[in-house]
N, CA, C and O atoms as a GROMACS GRO file, in nm:
protein
  364
    1MET      N    1   6.412  -9.171  -4.025
    1MET     CA    2   6.330  -9.074  -3.980
    1MET      C    3   6.260  -9.102  -3.849
    1MET      O    4   6.245  -9.013  -3.765
    2LYS      N    5   6.219  -9.216  -3.832
    2LYS     CA    6   6.156  -9.262  -3.718
    2LYS      C    7   6.256  -9.254  -3.601
    2LYS      O    8   6.218  -9.219  -3.489
    3THR      N    9   6.386  -9.288  -3.629
    3THR     CA   10   6.491  -9.275  -3.517
    3THR      C   11   6.497  -9.128  -3.465
    3THR      O   12   6.498  -9.098  -3.346
    4LEU      N   13   6.500  -9.040  -3.568
    4LEU     CA   14   6.513  -8.902  -3.537
    4LEU      C   15   6.397  -8.847  -3.440
    4LEU      O   16   6.416  -8.766  -3.350
    5PHE      N   17   6.269  -8.907  -3.475
    5PHE     CA   18   6.150  -8.859  -3.408
    5PHE      C   19   6.166  -8.912  -3.264
    5PHE      O   20   6.137  -8.840  -3.169
    6ALA      N   21   6.210  -9.034  -3.249
    6ALA     CA   22   6.213  -9.098  -3.113
    6ALA      C   23   6.327  -9.035  -3.043
    6ALA      O   24   6.308  -9.013  -2.923
    7LEU      N   25   6.443  -9.000  -3.093
    7LEU     CA   26   6.537  -8.916  -3.020
    7LEU      C   27   6.479  -8.782  -2.978
    7LEU      O   28   6.507  -8.737  -2.866
    8LEU      N   29   6.406  -8.723  -3.052
    8LEU     CA   30   6.367  -8.588  -3.027
    8LEU      C   31   6.250  -8.608  -2.909
    8LEU      O   32   6.238  -8.525  -2.819
    9LEU      N   33   6.178  -8.708  -2.917
    9LEU     CA   34   6.085  -8.721  -2.795
    9LEU      C   35   6.154  -8.750  -2.673
    9LEU      O   36   6.119  -8.701  -2.566
   10LEU      N   37   6.261  -8.836  -2.686
   10LEU     CA   38   6.343  -8.873  -2.553
   10LEU      C   39   6.403  -8.735  -2.499
   10LEU      O   40   6.397  -8.705  -2.380
   11VAL      N   41   6.450  -8.670  -2.578
   11VAL     CA   42   6.516  -8.546  -2.541
   11VAL      C   43   6.419  -8.430  -2.492
   11VAL      O   44   6.450  -8.358  -2.397
   12ILE      N   45   6.315  -8.419  -2.554
   12ILE     CA   46   6.208  -8.314  -2.518
   12ILE      C   47   6.132  -8.352  -2.398
   12ILE      O   48   6.108  -8.267  -2.313
   13SER      N   49   6.089  -8.481  -2.383
   13SER     CA   50   6.003  -8.515  -2.272
   13SER      C   51   6.084  -8.516  -2.141
   13SER      O   52   6.206  -8.532  -2.142
   14SER      N   53   6.016  -8.498  -2.034
   14SER     CA   54   6.079  -8.518  -1.910
   14SER      C   55   5.996  -8.592  -1.817
   14SER      O   56   5.874  -8.601  -1.837
   15TYR      N   57   6.056  -8.650  -1.707
   15TYR     CA   58   6.001  -8.731  -1.594
   15TYR      C   59   6.025  -8.656  -1.474
   15TYR      O   60   6.120  -8.579  -1.463
   16ALA      N   61   5.937  -8.680  -1.380
   16ALA     CA   62   5.953  -8.612  -1.246
   16ALA      C   63   6.075  -8.676  -1.175
   16ALA      O   64   6.096  -8.797  -1.166
   17ASN      N   65   6.159  -8.567  -1.120
   17ASN     CA   66   6.284  -8.604  -1.051
   17ASN      C   67   6.383  -8.681  -1.118
   17ASN      O   68   6.449  -8.767  -1.061
   18ALA      N   69   6.396  -8.650  -1.247
   18ALA     CA   70   6.487  -8.723  -1.337
   18ALA      C   71   6.546  -8.614  -1.440
   18ALA      O   72   6.479  -8.522  -1.486
   19ILE      N   73   6.683  -8.639  -1.468
   19ILE     CA   74   6.743  -8.560  -1.568
   19ILE      C   75   6.788  -8.661  -1.678
   19ILE      O   76   6.853  -8.763  -1.655
   20GLU      N   77   6.745  -8.618  -1.806
   20GLU     CA   78   6.781  -8.717  -1.922
   20GLU      C   79   6.889  -8.656  -2.023
   20GLU      O   80   6.898  -8.538  -2.057
   21TYR      N   81   6.955  -8.749  -2.056
   21TYR     CA   82   7.068  -8.718  -2.146
   21TYR      C   83   7.074  -8.830  -2.266
   21TYR      O   84   7.018  -8.939  -2.258
   22MET      N   85   7.148  -8.787  -2.370
   22MET     CA   86   7.188  -8.876  -2.472
   22MET      C   87   7.326  -8.880  -2.476
   22MET      O   88   7.395  -8.777  -2.477
   23VAL      N   89   7.376  -9.002  -2.480
   23VAL     CA   90   7.522  -9.024  -2.458
   23VAL      C   91   7.583  -9.122  -2.574
   23VAL      O   92   7.525  -9.224  -2.612
   24MET      N   93   7.699  -9.080  -2.620
   24MET     CA   94   7.778  -9.165  -2.723
   24MET      C   95   7.906  -9.182  -2.672
   24MET      O   96   7.965  -9.081  -2.632
   25GLN      N   97   7.962  -9.292  -2.665
   25GLN     CA   98   8.092  -9.339  -2.628
   25GLN      C   99   8.184  -9.310  -2.749
   25GLN      O  100   8.194  -9.393  -2.840
   26TYR      N  101   8.254  -9.187  -2.752
   26TYR     CA  102   8.328  -9.157  -2.881
   26TYR      C  103   8.449  -9.238  -2.900
   26TYR      O  104   8.484  -9.273  -3.012
   27ASN      N  105   8.516  -9.269  -2.792
   27ASN     CA  106   8.619  -9.370  -2.790
   27ASN      C  107   8.656  -9.401  -2.648
   27ASN      O  108   8.590  -9.357  -2.554
   28ASP      N  109   8.767  -9.480  -2.631
   28ASP     CA  110   8.778  -9.521  -2.482
   28ASP      C  111   8.797  -9.415  -2.380
   28ASP      O  112   8.780  -9.443  -2.261
   29ASN      N  113   8.835  -9.287  -2.421
   29ASN     CA  114   8.862  -9.175  -2.323
   29ASN      C  115   8.776  -9.076  -2.335
   29ASN      O  116   8.786  -8.983  -2.255
   30VAL      N  117   8.680  -9.074  -2.430
   30VAL     CA  118   8.588  -8.960  -2.438
   30VAL      C  119   8.447  -8.999  -2.467
   30VAL      O  120   8.429  -9.092  -2.545
   31ARG      N  121   8.338  -8.934  -2.410
   31ARG     CA  122   8.211  -8.958  -2.431
   31ARG      C  123   8.140  -8.822  -2.462
   31ARG      O  124   8.178  -8.722  -2.402
   32ILE      N  125   8.037  -8.815  -2.555
   32ILE     CA  126   7.974  -8.701  -2.583
   32ILE      C  127   7.843  -8.710  -2.525
   32ILE      O  128   7.772  -8.806  -2.553
   33VAL      N  129   7.800  -8.612  -2.439
   33VAL     CA  130   7.669  -8.597  -2.377
   33VAL      C  131   7.578  -8.484  -2.438
   33VAL      O  132   7.612  -8.365  -2.443
   34LEU      N  133   7.470  -8.530  -2.480
   34LEU     CA  134   7.364  -8.426  -2.522
   34LEU      C  135   7.254  -8.395  -2.414
   34LEU      O  136   7.191  -8.487  -2.362
   35SER      N  137   7.234  -8.273  -2.383
   35SER     CA  138   7.122  -8.229  -2.292
   35SER      C  139   7.014  -8.178  -2.357
   35SER      O  140   7.020  -8.159  -2.478
   36LYS      N  141   6.898  -8.147  -2.282
   36LYS     CA  142   6.789  -8.074  -2.341
   36LYS      C  143   6.771  -7.938  -2.283
   36LYS      O  144   6.665  -7.876  -2.289
   37GLU      N  145   6.882  -7.894  -2.226
   37GLU     CA  146   6.890  -7.756  -2.173
   37GLU      C  147   6.936  -7.663  -2.290
   37GLU      O  148   7.034  -7.690  -2.359
   38LYS      N  149   6.864  -7.560  -2.306
   38LYS     CA  150   6.883  -7.466  -2.417
   38LYS      C  151   7.004  -7.401  -2.424
   38LYS      O  152   7.043  -7.359  -2.316
   39CYS      N  153   7.092  -7.376  -2.540
   39CYS     CA  154   7.197  -7.296  -2.550
   39CYS      C  155   7.161  -7.145  -2.559
   39CYS      O  156   7.046  -7.113  -2.589
   40ASP      N  157   7.250  -7.059  -2.535
   40ASP     CA  158   7.218  -6.916  -2.539
   40ASP      C  159   7.184  -6.880  -2.689
   40ASP      O  160   7.085  -6.812  -2.716
   41ASP      N  161   7.268  -6.927  -2.782
   41ASP     CA  162   7.234  -6.893  -2.922
   41ASP      C  163   7.124  -6.976  -2.997
   41ASP      O  164   7.021  -6.919  -3.034
   42LYS      N  165   7.142  -7.100  -3.018
   42LYS     CA  166   7.044  -7.186  -3.064
   42LYS      C  167   7.103  -7.318  -3.043
   42LYS      O  168   7.224  -7.339  -3.032
   43GLY      N  169   7.004  -7.411  -3.038
   43GLY     CA  170   7.016  -7.562  -3.010
   43GLY      C  171   7.010  -7.590  -2.865
   43GLY      O  172   6.949  -7.513  -2.791
   44PHE      N  173   7.067  -7.691  -2.821
   44PHE     CA  174   7.084  -7.746  -2.687
   44PHE      C  175   7.224  -7.780  -2.630
   44PHE      O  176   7.310  -7.825  -2.705
   45LYS      N  177   7.245  -7.761  -2.514
   45LYS     CA  178   7.373  -7.778  -2.472
   45LYS      C  179   7.444  -7.929  -2.477
   45LYS      O  180   7.373  -8.028  -2.460
   46ALA      N  181   7.561  -7.940  -2.496
   46ALA     CA  182   7.639  -8.063  -2.518
   46ALA      C  183   7.777  -8.039  -2.470
   46ALA      O  184   7.834  -7.930  -2.472
   47VAL      N  185   7.830  -8.161  -2.423
   47VAL     CA  186   7.978  -8.150  -2.382
   47VAL      C  187   8.040  -8.278  -2.430
   47VAL      O  188   7.969  -8.378  -2.444
   48ALA      N  189   8.170  -8.279  -2.457
   48ALA     CA  190   8.262  -8.382  -2.470
   48ALA      C  191   8.329  -8.386  -2.338
   48ALA      O  192   8.386  -8.287  -2.292
   49GLN      N  193   8.322  -8.514  -2.271
   49GLN     CA  194   8.393  -8.533  -2.135
   49GLN      C  195   8.503  -8.641  -2.158
   49GLN      O  196   8.482  -8.749  -2.213
   50ARG      N  197   8.620  -8.600  -2.110
   50ARG     CA  198   8.726  -8.678  -2.107
   50ARG      C  199   8.757  -8.763  -1.970
   50ARG      O  200   8.726  -8.711  -1.862
   51LYS      N  201   8.814  -8.885  -1.971
   51LYS     CA  202   8.834  -8.957  -1.854
   51LYS      C  203   8.919  -8.864  -1.757
   51LYS      O  204   8.911  -8.888  -1.637
   52ASP      N  205   8.996  -8.767  -1.797
   52ASP     CA  206   9.074  -8.693  -1.695
   52ASP      C  207   9.006  -8.571  -1.660
   52ASP      O  208   9.072  -8.476  -1.618
   53ASN      N  209   8.867  -8.563  -1.676
   53ASN     CA  210   8.789  -8.458  -1.628
   53ASN      C  211   8.793  -8.340  -1.717
   53ASN      O  212   8.717  -8.246  -1.692
   54GLN      N  213   8.875  -8.334  -1.819
   54GLN     CA  214   8.850  -8.218  -1.903
   54GLN      C  215   8.721  -8.213  -1.988
   54GLN      O  216   8.677  -8.317  -2.036
   55VAL      N  217   8.659  -8.091  -2.009
   55VAL     CA  218   8.538  -8.087  -2.081
   55VAL      C  219   8.538  -7.979  -2.197
   55VAL      O  220   8.592  -7.869  -2.181
   56LEU      N  221   8.484  -8.011  -2.299
   56LEU     CA  222   8.471  -7.911  -2.414
   56LEU      C  223   8.315  -7.899  -2.434
   56LEU      O  224   8.242  -7.996  -2.458
   57LYS      N  225   8.277  -7.784  -2.424
   57LYS     CA  226   8.135  -7.739  -2.438
   57LYS      C  227   8.094  -7.712  -2.585
   57LYS      O  228   8.167  -7.667  -2.674
   58ALA      N  229   7.967  -7.749  -2.594
   58ALA     CA  230   7.924  -7.730  -2.743
   58ALA      C  231   7.758  -7.700  -2.735
   58ALA      O  232   7.697  -7.698  -2.628
   59CYS      N  233   7.700  -7.678  -2.857
   59CYS     CA  234   7.555  -7.675  -2.879
   59CYS      C  235   7.533  -7.768  -2.982
   59CYS      O  236   7.606  -7.774  -3.081
   60TRP      N  237   7.416  -7.854  -2.961
   60TRP     CA  238   7.367  -7.957  -3.067
   60TRP      C  239   7.242  -7.927  -3.116
   60TRP      O  240   7.161  -7.862  -3.051
   61SER      N  241   7.220  -7.973  -3.237
   61SER     CA  242   7.085  -7.969  -3.305
   61SER      C  243   7.054  -8.100  -3.401
   61SER      O  244   7.146  -8.157  -3.458
   62ALA      N  245   6.944  -8.135  -3.410
   62ALA     CA  246   6.912  -8.249  -3.492
   62ALA      C  247   6.906  -8.203  -3.646
   62ALA      O  248   6.836  -8.106  -3.676
   63ASN      N  249   6.975  -8.268  -3.739
   63ASN     CA  250   6.975  -8.239  -3.870
   63ASN      C  251   6.941  -8.375  -3.951
   63ASN      O  252   7.028  -8.456  -3.984
   64VAL      N  253   6.807  -8.389  -3.979
   64VAL     CA  254   6.754  -8.517  -4.049
   64VAL      C  255   6.790  -8.635  -3.958
   64VAL      O  256   6.730  -8.649  -3.852
   65ASN      N  257   6.884  -8.717  -3.995
   65ASN     CA  258   6.924  -8.834  -3.943
   65ASN      C  259   7.060  -8.817  -3.853
   65ASN      O  260   7.110  -8.912  -3.793
   66LYS      N  261   7.108  -8.692  -3.851
   66LYS     CA  262   7.243  -8.670  -3.787
   66LYS      C  263   7.223  -8.563  -3.676
   66LYS      O  264   7.138  -8.475  -3.687
   67ILE      N  265   7.305  -8.575  -3.572
   67ILE     CA  266   7.324  -8.487  -3.481
   67ILE      C  267   7.438  -8.383  -3.513
   67ILE      O  268   7.552  -8.424  -3.533
   68HIS      N  269   7.413  -8.268  -3.518
   68HIS     CA  270   7.520  -8.164  -3.565
   68HIS      C  271   7.564  -8.096  -3.424
   68HIS      O  272   7.477  -8.051  -3.350
   69ILE      N  273   7.690  -8.090  -3.393
   69ILE     CA  274   7.739  -8.037  -3.277
   69ILE      C  275   7.833  -7.931  -3.315
   69ILE      O  276   7.925  -7.953  -3.393
   70GLN      N  277   7.812  -7.812  -3.260
   70GLN     CA  278   7.892  -7.677  -3.273
   70GLN      C  279   7.985  -7.666  -3.158
   70GLN      O  280   7.943  -7.622  -3.051
   71TRP      N  281   8.104  -7.702  -3.172
   71TRP     CA  282   8.189  -7.692  -3.059
   71TRP      C  283   8.236  -7.551  -3.020
   71TRP      O  284   8.224  -7.467  -3.109
   72GLU      N  285   8.286  -7.511  -2.904
   72GLU     CA  286   8.359  -7.397  -2.865
   72GLU      C  287   8.470  -7.378  -2.961
   72GLU      O  288   8.534  -7.477  -2.996
   73GLY      N  289   8.496  -7.269  -3.005
   73GLY     CA  290   8.617  -7.237  -3.100
   73GLY      C  291   8.587  -7.250  -3.244
   73GLY      O  292   8.671  -7.216  -3.327
   74GLY      N  293   8.474  -7.297  -3.279
   74GLY     CA  294   8.425  -7.287  -3.421
   74GLY      C  295   8.418  -7.424  -3.489
   74GLY      O  296   8.346  -7.437  -3.587
   75ASP      N  297   8.481  -7.518  -3.447
   75ASP     CA  298   8.473  -7.654  -3.511
   75ASP      C  299   8.335  -7.717  -3.488
   75ASP      O  300   8.264  -7.684  -3.394
   76PHE      N  301   8.299  -7.816  -3.585
   76PHE     CA  302   8.180  -7.886  -3.559
   76PHE      C  303   8.193  -8.027  -3.605
   76PHE      O  304   8.278  -8.059  -3.688
   77SER      N  305   8.100  -8.121  -3.547
   77SER     CA  306   8.108  -8.257  -3.595
   77SER      C  307   7.964  -8.303  -3.607
   77SER      O  308   7.874  -8.244  -3.547
   78GLU      N  309   7.941  -8.416  -3.691
   78GLU     CA  310   7.798  -8.453  -3.719
   78GLU      C  311   7.816  -8.614  -3.686
   78GLU      O  312   7.911  -8.681  -3.725
   79PHE      N  313   7.714  -8.660  -3.610
   79PHE     CA  314   7.717  -8.799  -3.590
   79PHE      C  315   7.575  -8.873  -3.617
   79PHE      O  316   7.472  -8.809  -3.594
   80PRO      N  317   7.567  -8.994  -3.661
   80PRO     CA  318   7.433  -9.058  -3.671
   80PRO      C  319   7.354  -9.058  -3.548
   80PRO      O  320   7.411  -9.093  -3.445
   81VAL      N  321   7.242  -9.026  -3.544
   81VAL     CA  322   7.133  -9.017  -3.436
   81VAL      C  323   7.145  -9.153  -3.360
   81VAL      O  324   7.154  -9.152  -3.237
   82ASP      N  325   7.146  -9.258  -3.423
   82ASP     CA  326   7.143  -9.384  -3.358
   82ASP      C  327   7.256  -9.422  -3.286
   82ASP      O  328   7.253  -9.528  -3.223
   83GLU      N  329   7.363  -9.344  -3.286
   83GLU     CA  330   7.488  -9.361  -3.206
   83GLU      C  331   7.476  -9.318  -3.052
   83GLU      O  332   7.555  -9.346  -2.962
   84PHE      N  333   7.372  -9.253  -3.047
   84PHE     CA  334   7.336  -9.196  -2.901
   84PHE      C  335   7.240  -9.268  -2.828
   84PHE      O  336   7.133  -9.296  -2.882
   85GLU      N  337   7.268  -9.306  -2.697
   85GLU     CA  338   7.178  -9.390  -2.612
   85GLU      C  339   7.121  -9.295  -2.505
   85GLU      O  340   7.192  -9.207  -2.456
   86PRO      N  341   6.986  -9.313  -2.467
   86PRO     CA  342   6.921  -9.247  -2.366
   86PRO      C  343   6.987  -9.278  -2.218
   86PRO      O  344   7.003  -9.395  -2.186
   87VAL      N  345   7.018  -9.196  -2.149
   87VAL     CA  346   7.052  -9.214  -2.011
   87VAL      C  347   6.974  -9.128  -1.915
   87VAL      O  348   6.964  -9.007  -1.937
   88GLU      N  349   6.924  -9.178  -1.821
   88GLU     CA  350   6.840  -9.104  -1.701
   88GLU      C  351   6.907  -9.106  -1.578
   88GLU      O  352   6.947  -9.214  -1.536
   89ILE      N  353   6.927  -8.990  -1.506
   89ILE     CA  354   6.984  -8.965  -1.394
   89ILE      C  355   6.885  -8.932  -1.282
   89ILE      O  356   6.828  -8.824  -1.290
   90LYS      N  357   6.862  -9.002  -1.193
   90LYS     CA  358   6.772  -8.973  -1.084
   90LYS      C  359   6.835  -8.850  -0.985
   90LYS      O  360   6.952  -8.848  -0.947
   91GLU      N  361   6.744  -8.761  -0.957
   91GLU     CA  362   6.791  -8.656  -0.870
   91GLU      C  363   6.773  -8.711  -0.727
   91GLU      O  364   6.806  -8.642  -0.630
   0.00000   0.00000   0.00000
């Protein structure tokens, strides 16, 4: 539960001139990136990025100690919160 709270604080908080993401390396070719930008329906925007620059969009939400990702097209995935690492990109 503390991990979920820490993740939510990282995602919700912001620093001046920086964009924050949570990233999980899914496999050698794909990483999943969570943002704090709101989705149109509910949750926050996410993408799966492949090395060949293909992208699959999604919306994510925290579900106890898991991240629930609703992918375009109807599929969903759930991953443990602690598999995601914070990444900060300076503007």
